[in-house]
C-alpha positions in Angstrom: 82.3 100.6 67.1 82.8 103.9 69.1 81.2 102.1 72.2 83.4 99.3 71.6 86.5 101.6 71.5 85.4 103.4 74.4 84.5 100.1 76.0 88.5 99.2 75.3 90.0 102.7 76.4 88.2 102.3 79.5 89.6 98.9 80.5 93.1 99.9 79.2 92.9 103.1 81.5 91.9 100.8 84.6 94.9 98.4 83.9 97.3 101.3 83.9 95.8 102.9 87.1 95.9 99.8 88.9 99.3 98.7 87.6 100.6 102.1 88.8 99.2 101.8 92.2 100.4 98.2 92.6 103.9 99.3 91.5 104.1 102.2 93.8 102.7 100.0 96.8 105.5 97.3 96.0 102.8 94.6 95.8 104.4 91.3 95.1 107.8 93.2 94.4 111.2 91.2 94.2 114.5 92.1 95.6 116.0 94.8 93.2 113.1 95.4 90.9 112.9 99.1 89.9 109.6 101.0 89.7 109.5 100.6 86.0 110.1 96.8 86.6 107.1 96.6 88.6 104.9 98.7 86.5 105.7 96.3 83.7 104.8 93.2 85.6 101.6 94.6 86.8 100.5 95.8 83.4 101.0 92.4 81.9 99.5 90.4 84.7 96.4 92.9 85.3 96.1 93.0 81.5 96.0 89.0 81.3 93.2 89.2 84.2 91.4 91.6 82.7 91.2 89.8 79.4 90.4 86.5 81.0 87.8 88.1 83.1 85.9 89.6 79.7 85.1 85.9 79.0 84.9 84.2 82.5 82.6 86.8 84.2 79.8 86.6 81.8 80.1 82.8 81.6 79.8 82.4 85.5 77.2 85.1 85.9 74.6 84.5 83.3 74.9 80.9 82.6 73.5 77.7 84.1 74.2 76.3 86.3 76.2 78.9 88.0 73.6 81.9 87.8 71.6 80.2 90.5 74.7 80.2 92.9 75.3 82.8 95.8 76.9 85.8 94.9 80.0 85.3 96.9 80.3 81.7 95.7 80.5 83.3 91.7 82.9 86.0 92.6 85.0 83.3 94.3 84.8 81.2 91.1 85.8 84.4 88.8 88.6 85.0 91.0 90.2 81.5 91.1 89.8 81.0 87.2 91.6 84.5 86.7 94.2 83.6 89.2 95.5 80.8 87.0 96.9 82.5 84.0 97.9 85.5 86.0 99.9 83.2 88.4 101.4 81.6 85.2 102.5 85.1 83.5 104.0 86.1 87.0 106.2 83.0 87.2 107.2 83.4 83.4 108.0 87.2 83.9 110.2 86.0 86.6 111.7 83.4 84.5 112.3 85.7 81.7 114.5 87.8 84.3 116.8 84.8 85.4 114.2 84.5 88.6 113.1 81.0 88.3 110.5 80.5 90.9 110.8 76.6 92.3 107.6 74.6 91.9 107.1 74.3 95.4 106.2 77.6 95.6 103.6 78.0 93.0 100.6 77.0 95.2 101.6 80.0 97.3 102.2 82.3 94.6 98.4 81.2 93.5 97.4 82.0 96.9 99.0 85.6 96.8 97.5 86.1 93.5 94.0 85.0 94.5 93.7 87.2 97.3 94.5 90.4 95.0 92.1 88.9 92.2 89.1 88.5 94.7 89.6 92.1 95.8 89.6 92.9 92.1 86.7 90.8 91.4 84.5 92.2 94.1 85.2 95.9 93.1 84.2 95.1 89.8 81.0 93.7 90.9 79.9 96.6 92.9 81.1 99.1 90.2 79.5 97.0 87.6 76.0 97.3 89.7 76.6 101.2 90.5 77.0 101.8 86.8 74.0 99.8 85.8 71.9 101.6 88.4 73.3 105.2 87.4 72.3 104.3 83.6 68.8 103.5 84.7 68.4 106.7 86.6 70.0 108.7 83.6 67.3 107.1 81.3 64.3 108.1 83.4 63.8 104.7 84.8 64.7 102.9 88.2 65.9 99.3 89.0 62.7 97.1 89.0 62.1 95.4 92.5 63.0 92.1 93.0 60.7 89.2 91.8 59.7 87.4 95.3 58.4 84.2 93.3 61.8 84.2 91.3 63.7 84.5 94.3 61.8 81.8 96.1 61.9 79.5 92.8 66.0 79.6 93.3 65.9 77.0 95.9 64.6 74.4 93.3 66.7 72.8 90.9 67.7 74.9 87.9 65.1 73.1 85.4 62.5 75.2 87.4 63.9 78.7 86.5 61.6 80.7 84.4 58.5 78.4 86.1 55.3 79.9 87.4 54.7 79.5 90.8 51.0 78.1 91.3 50.7 76.8 95.0 52.7 75.3 98.1 51.5 72.8 100.3 53.2 71.5 103.6 54.3 67.9 104.3 55.8 67.4 107.5 59.1 69.6 107.6 59.0 69.9 104.1 57.2 72.2 101.3 55.6 70.7 98.0 56.2 73.3 95.3 53.6 73.1 92.7 54.6 75.1 89.6 53.9 75.3 85.7 56.8 72.8 85.3 56.1 70.0 87.9 56.5 69.7 91.4 59.5 69.7 93.9 60.0 69.1 97.5 62.3 71.5 99.6 63.1 71.7 103.3 61.3 74.9 104.7 58.4 75.9 107.0 55.1 77.2 105.5 55.0 80.5 107.8 58.7 81.3 106.3 57.6 80.7 102.7 54.2 82.9 103.4 56.4 85.5 104.7 58.5 85.6 102.0 55.8 85.5 99.0 54.0 88.2 100.8 53.9 90.5 97.7 53.8 87.8 95.2 50.2 88.0 94.4 48.7 84.9 96.8 47.1 84.0 99.9 47.5 81.4 102.5 44.4 79.5 102.2 44.8 76.7 104.8 47.2 75.8 107.5 49.0 73.7 104.9 48.2 75.8 101.6 49.3 78.9 100.1 47.9 79.6 96.9 49.1 82.2 93.8 46.5 84.0 92.4 47.8 83.0 88.7 47.7 79.2 90.0 44.1 79.2 90.2 42.2 76.9 87.3 38.6 77.1 88.7 36.7 77.0 92.1 34.3 74.0 93.4 32.9 72.8 96.5 33.2 69.9 98.4 30.1 69.9 100.8 30.3 73.8 102.4 34.0 74.2 101.9 35.5 75.7 98.7 38.2 73.9 97.0 40.9 75.4 94.6 41.6 73.5 91.4 45.0 74.5 90.4 46.4 74.7 87.0 48.6 72.1 87.6 45.9 69.4 88.4 46.2 69.8 92.1 43.5 70.9 94.8 44.0 73.3 97.7 41.3 73.2 100.2 40.1 76.6 101.7 39.7 76.4 105.3 36.8 78.4 107.0 39.6 80.5 108.6 40.8 81.8 105.5 37.6 81.9 103.6 36.9 85.6 103.8 40.3 86.8 103.0 40.6 84.4 100.2 37.1 85.8 98.8 38.2 89.4 99.2 41.6 88.5 97.4 39.4 87.1 94.4 41.0 83.5 94.8 37.4 82.1 95.4 
């Protein structure tokens, strides 16, 4: 409970400070509005936006399919969703003072509010990341390094999130990604994938294959060439060029 009250107090303080700044700068101010009128307008509208964002932001940032979208898309979507109730509250506030906004101007009001919401949403995102990093450092830890495998798998459909990456094989201009949840084709060059997965615990073993150490089930031989049997059931040949490096890496 003390933690919840502290969080509520923090949000109230943010709303009041932003309302004070916006009222002072006369942002979206109408003719004849006093400072208190502007302050009251922004307290209500920013309060509405903050309340809505408390539900919208976690849903868009932490749930499928949004979690796999680029950050700028998610931030824009949050701002757009927040803008709807905030614009409605602004129109209703003006109407309560006898200034009825014609419906033809509502889209323009939406655009104005969206710009403000987008700026505030981006600010919230950077402040949130800064606070999380600071808390980790204060607790004696550091943010974990990004997982190159997880980042690579973001190119695949959402059902592959959390899968183990076993191997990648080249097919013309495409790559076949072998995972613990099946296979999928993506448009990418093998050289770019190998470079991105440099620290992922794997190795290129053929001009057309990259294999993760965790993807190796066993190693057999076909003639004088080693062949890696993958946990997914496939087979990755090891060419003479890469045999020494594969042996040193413990893949064969």
